[in-house]
Each structure stands twice: as structure tokens, then as C-alpha cells.
C-alpha positions as CSV (number, residue, x, y, z in Angstrom):
1,M,-15.0,-2.7,14.5
2,G,-11.8,-2.8,16.4
3,L,-8.3,-3.8,15.4
4,G,-8.1,-7.5,14.5
5,A,-11.7,-7.7,13.4
6,N,-12.5,-9.3,10.1
7,R,-15.4,-8.6,7.9
8,I,-16.5,-9.2,4.4
9,D,-16.7,-6.5,1.7
10,P,-20.4,-6.6,0.6
11,G,-19.4,-5.7,-2.9
12,R,-16.8,-8.5,-3.1
13,P,-17.7,-11.4,-0.8
14,D,-14.6,-13.3,-2.0
15,R,-12.3,-10.6,-0.6
16,P,-12.1,-9.9,3.2
17,I,-11.6,-6.4,4.6
18,W,-9.4,-6.7,7.6
19,R,-7.8,-4.5,10.1
20,A,-4.3,-4.8,11.5
21,R,-3.5,-7.7,13.8
22,S,-0.3,-7.6,15.8
23,N,2.5,-9.9,14.8
24,S,0.6,-11.5,11.9
25,I,0.6,-11.4,8.1
26,A,-2.6,-11.2,6.1
27,L,-2.5,-14.6,4.6
28,Y,-5.4,-14.4,2.2
29,A,-5.4,-15.0,-1.5
30,C,-3.7,-12.1,-3.3
31,P,-4.6,-12.5,-7.0
32,M,-2.4,-10.2,-9.0
33,T,-3.0,-11.5,-12.5
34,E,-5.5,-8.9,-13.6
35,R,-4.1,-6.9,-16.5
36,G,-4.4,-3.1,-16.4
37,K,-4.1,-2.8,-12.6
38,H,-1.3,-1.3,-10.5
39,H,0.3,-3.5,-7.8
40,L,0.9,-2.1,-4.3
41,L,3.3,-4.1,-2.2
42,Y,3.6,-3.3,1.5
43,D,5.0,-4.8,4.7
44,G,2.4,-7.3,6.0
45,D,4.2,-7.6,9.3
46,C,3.6,-3.9,10.1
47,D,0.3,-2.9,11.8
48,F,0.7,0.7,10.5
49,C,1.2,-0.5,7.0
50,R,-1.7,-3.0,7.1
51,A,-4.0,-0.3,8.4
52,W,-3.0,2.1,5.6
53,A,-3.4,-0.7,3.1
54,S,-6.9,-1.4,4.4
55,W,-7.8,2.2,4.1
56,L,-6.5,2.3,0.5
57,T,-8.4,-0.9,-0.3
58,L,-11.6,0.7,0.8
59,R,-10.8,4.0,-1.0
60,D,-9.9,2.2,-4.2
61,G,-12.6,-0.4,-4.2
62,G,-10.4,-2.8,-6.3
63,R,-10.8,-0.6,-9.4
64,R,-7.1,0.5,-10.0
65,F,-4.9,-1.4,-7.5
66,R,-4.1,-4.9,-6.3
67,I,-2.9,-4.3,-2.8
68,C,-0.9,-7.1,-1.3
69,P,1.7,-7.7,1.4
70,W,5.1,-8.4,-0.2
71,Q,5.5,-11.5,1.9
72,V,2.6,-13.3,0.0
73,A,2.8,-11.6,-3.4
74,P,3.0,-14.0,-6.3
75,S,5.5,-13.8,-9.2
76,P,4.9,-11.7,-11.3
77,P,5.0,-8.9,-10.2
78,M,7.3,-10.1,-7.4
79,T,10.9,-10.6,-8.4
80,P,14.0,-11.2,-6.2
81,V,15.1,-7.6,-6.6
82,L,11.6,-6.2,-5.9
83,E,11.4,-8.4,-2.8
84,I,14.6,-6.8,-1.4
85,L,13.3,-3.3,-2.2
86,A,9.9,-4.1,-0.7
87,Q,11.5,-5.0,2.6
88,R,12.8,-1.4,2.8
89,S,9.8,0.5,1.6
90,V,6.4,0.3,0.0
91,Q,6.5,-0.5,-3.8
92,V,4.1,0.2,-6.6
93,V,4.5,-1.5,-10.0
94,T,2.2,0.3,-12.5
95,A,0.2,-1.5,-15.1
96,E,2.7,-0.2,-17.6
97,G,5.6,-1.7,-15.6
98,K,7.0,1.5,-14.1
99,R,8.1,1.2,-10.4
100,Y,7.6,3.7,-7.6
101,S,9.2,3.4,-4.2
102,G,8.7,5.0,-0.8
103,G,7.3,8.5,-0.8
104,S,6.8,8.5,-4.6
105,A,4.8,5.3,-4.3
106,I,2.5,6.9,-1.7
107,L,2.0,10.0,-3.8
108,F,1.2,7.9,-6.9
109,V,-1.4,5.8,-5.0
110,L,-3.1,8.8,-3.4
111,R,-3.2,10.6,-6.8
112,E,-4.6,7.5,-8.6
113,T,-7.3,7.0,-5.9
114,G,-8.4,10.6,-6.2
115,W,-7.2,11.9,-2.9
116,R,-6.1,15.5,-3.7
117,P,-4.7,14.7,-7.1
118,H,-3.6,18.2,-7.9
119,L,-1.6,18.4,-4.6
120,M,-0.1,15.0,-5.3
121,R,1.1,16.1,-8.7
122,L,2.7,19.2,-7.2
123,L,4.4,17.2,-4.5
124,Q,6.0,14.8,-7.1
125,H,8.3,17.6,-8.3
126,R,11.6,18.8,-6.9
127,P,12.1,20.1,-4.2
128,C,8.8,18.9,-2.8
129,I,9.6,15.2,-3.5
130,W,12.7,15.5,-1.4
131,L,10.6,16.6,1.6
132,V,8.1,13.8,0.9
133,D,10.9,11.2,0.8
134,C,12.4,12.6,3.9
135,G,9.0,12.4,5.7
136,Y,8.5,8.9,4.4
137,R,11.8,7.7,5.8
138,I,11.0,9.3,9.2
139,V,7.6,7.7,9.4
140,A,8.9,4.3,8.2
141,A,11.6,4.3,10.8
142,N,9.1,5.2,13.6
143,R,5.9,3.4,12.4
144,S,4.8,2.4,15.9
145,R,4.9,6.1,17.0
146,F,2.8,7.2,14.1
147,S,0.0,4.7,14.6
148,W,-2.3,7.5,15.7
149,F,-2.1,8.9,12.2
150,V,-3.9,5.9,10.6
151,P,-7.1,7.1,8.9
152,R,-10.3,5.7,10.4
């Protein structure tokens, strides 16, 4: 299935699995009212971000995260301050109310979905987190150049 193709998740027929479409926002229902789940807010206008969000959706299977573009996120968890922050970088609001941003948010999500959790815990500490944040800012500033790095 190529970019822009929609298909339905067989385990959750009410939730489409989609791939990135250029210049569009994923305008599907984004229920974020389930208690005990973390909320991941990303830029729905970015093809790179949507492709990564799709990969994370498949990896998580809806067990731990509600993954939604910040442009269509309901309130709560969206607040005016969180909307401003989400325009700059990916945001995670945990089930307990803690907020992660940028590189820290990516590490949290990867750890919680079981992708190399020991490595993710190590990278969350100084000085490694400084390198992760620096790398995040470089990728975020050059998202179109890093589209080859999207997992398939």
C-alpha cells in the first residue's frame, strides 16, 4: 500500500489506519476520553510526522496511547498552552498528567511501546538526553529530508 492509501484495521474496524497524504490533515475521529491512556499529539500537516504516527499506532495497537494530530485534538487534553507547544514539537501527556516534549516524548513513546526499553531509559539521562534533543531539533527542522527514515 502506497502513500495516501487508506485501509481499515481488522482488529478495530472503527479506526482507519492511514498513510501520509501531502498537504492534508487526518480528519478522523480522535477520541481521547479513555482513562489510563497516554496522549501523543503530533503535527498532522507533516507527512513525516503522520508516517511515524501511523507506525506507532500499529506498534501500540491502541493499548497504551491515543495518537492524534494536535490540529484535531479535543479538550482535554488540549489546552491553549499545549497547542502552542504542539506547534513546535511532538507532545505526550501521560495518563498521570506529566508532559513530555520533543526528544523526551519520542523516547517515552518508544519505551512504552516496547522498542528497546533499556536503551530508551539510558538515553533519558544526561548527557544522552542532550544529544537526543539536539537530534530531534535537527530532524524537526529538516523533516522533508529525513522522509527516507520512516519505518515501513
